[in-house]
Every structure is written in C-alpha cells, then in structure tokens.
N, C-alpha and C positions, 0 to 999 in steps of 0.2 A: 161267688167269684164274679166280679164285674169286668167285662171286657171293655176296652176302650177302642174308639174308632177314629180313623182319619179318612180322607176320601178314597184311599187306596189300601188300607190295612186295618185289620182287626188284631188287637194285641193285648196281652196281659203279661207285662214284664216289669219287675221291680228290682231296684238296685240299692245296695248299701254302700255309700261312698264315704271315705274319710281322708282328710288332708290337714296339714298344719301350716301355720305361718312360717315365714322364712326363719331359719335358725331356731325353730320351735320356741320363739319368744312368747312370753306371757302378755300379749298385747290385746287379746280379744276380751276386753272388759269394759264395763260401763257403756258409754255412748257408742264406742266402736263396736262392741258386741251387738247392740241393738241395731245399729246400721247395717252390719253384715246380715243379720237375720232378715231385715227389711229388704235388702238388695237381693238376697237369694229368692225371696217370695216374688219380687218384681220381675226378676229374670225368668223365673219359672212360669209365671203368668204370661209373660210376653211371648215365650217359646213353646207353650203348650205342655210344660212339664207339670207333674202333680206331686208336690212334696206331701208325704204322709206323716213324716216325723222329721224333726231337725233339733240338733243340740249344738249350740256354739259354746264350747268349753273355753277356758282361758288360753289353751295352747293347741287346740285342734277343733275340727268340726266333724260332725256326723250327719249325714243326710240320707234319708230313706225315701226314694222317689221313683216315679214312673215316667217315661218319656217316649214319644213316638219312635218307631223303629227306623225312621229316616235319619236319626242321629246316632252316632257312635258313642260309646262311653267316654272316649277320650275327648270328643268334641263337646259333650255336655260339661264334663269337668273343666275343660278349657274355657268355655263360656262363663261358667259360674266364677271361676277364679279370676280371669282376666277383667271381666266387667266389674266385679266387686273391687278388685285391687285398684283399678283406675279411679273408681268413685271414692274409695276410702282415702287414697292419697289426695284427692281433690278436696274432700270434706275435712280431712284431718292432716293438714300439711306438716305438722310437727312430728308425725309418726315416722317421717323419712329419717329423722335423727336416730331412731331406734333400729331401723332397718337400713343400714348404711349402703347395702348392695343395690338399692333401688327396686327391689322386688318385694311384694307383700307375702305371697305364698311360696312354700317349698315346691320344687319341680314335680315331685312324685305324688302319688295318691294310692289308696287302697280301693278296690272295687270288688263287690261280690253280687252275683245274681241271686235272687231270693225267690223260691217257689211258694206258691200258696198251698193248694191241696195236692197238686200234681207233683209227684216226686220224680227224680231222675230215673229210678227203676221203673216206674209206671210208663214213662216215655219210651224207654228202651223196649219194654215188653209190648207196648203199642205198635212200635215201628217193626219189631220182629214178627208180629202176628196181626198186622193191620187189616187183613182180609180174612173173613170167616170162610168155612168150607164152600159156601155158595158164591163166593167172590164179591160179597157186599162189604162195604166199609163198616168197620166196628166203631163204637162210640167211645171216645176218650173221656168226655166229661158227662 
C-alpha cells in the first residue's frame, strides 16, 4: 500500500467515478474519445490527481483515481467535467449540434470509495479497540 503525501496530509484514498454525456449520446468516439482521455490526464496532472485506470466508452466514462483530501469528490468531478466540456466544445464546435442544450456532460455521476487491503470491518474494529490494555496505540497496517 503506497501512501501519498501533501504538505499537510498523508492519505490513501481511491475512487471509482462514472458519468455520461448529456442525453447519454453516443458521442465519445474517435477523435473526441481520444481528446477526452487526454484532457482527463492533463487535468489530473495539473491538480495532483492520480488516475490508475480509465475507460472512455462511447456513452459514458469510468475513472479510478486518487486525489488529495483537500478536494471533495464533487469538486474533482466538477473540474474534470467542466474543463473537459469547455475544451471539447472549443476543439469540436460541430458537437454542439448533437448536444442542443449547450452542455456536454449529464449533471449527475456515480462515486464509490474503494479500499485496498483495509476493509470497513477492520476500521470499525480498530476504532472500537484502538488502545490495548496498556493504553498504547494499536497498529492498523
């Protein structure tokens, strides 16, 4: 398990995020698909996110990533969606005809936190019994 660090935090958090283009249109193909992938990588690099896996399907995206705890899930999704949408509309102006409402992505998204080797039950047990009989801190990892 590799912990990540910022100047004020040590963390190990991973998220599975999923969302779709507006009207679940089949527009994530060819050059648009490639550009969306490229944009997500650029946004991640710029903001200190680590994308471990990504799939851009024809009508939705899956991203498995980690990001510093200073960001909320909603903020990360918002950055990925808003920046990529602006760039896609600029790079592919004809796409606006397919997305007549002026938005590239659906409003909603799916988010799930993902554990590595530490399960929810282990965390609960650790919190319930975090000090041994001598009052010293137990090891979680």
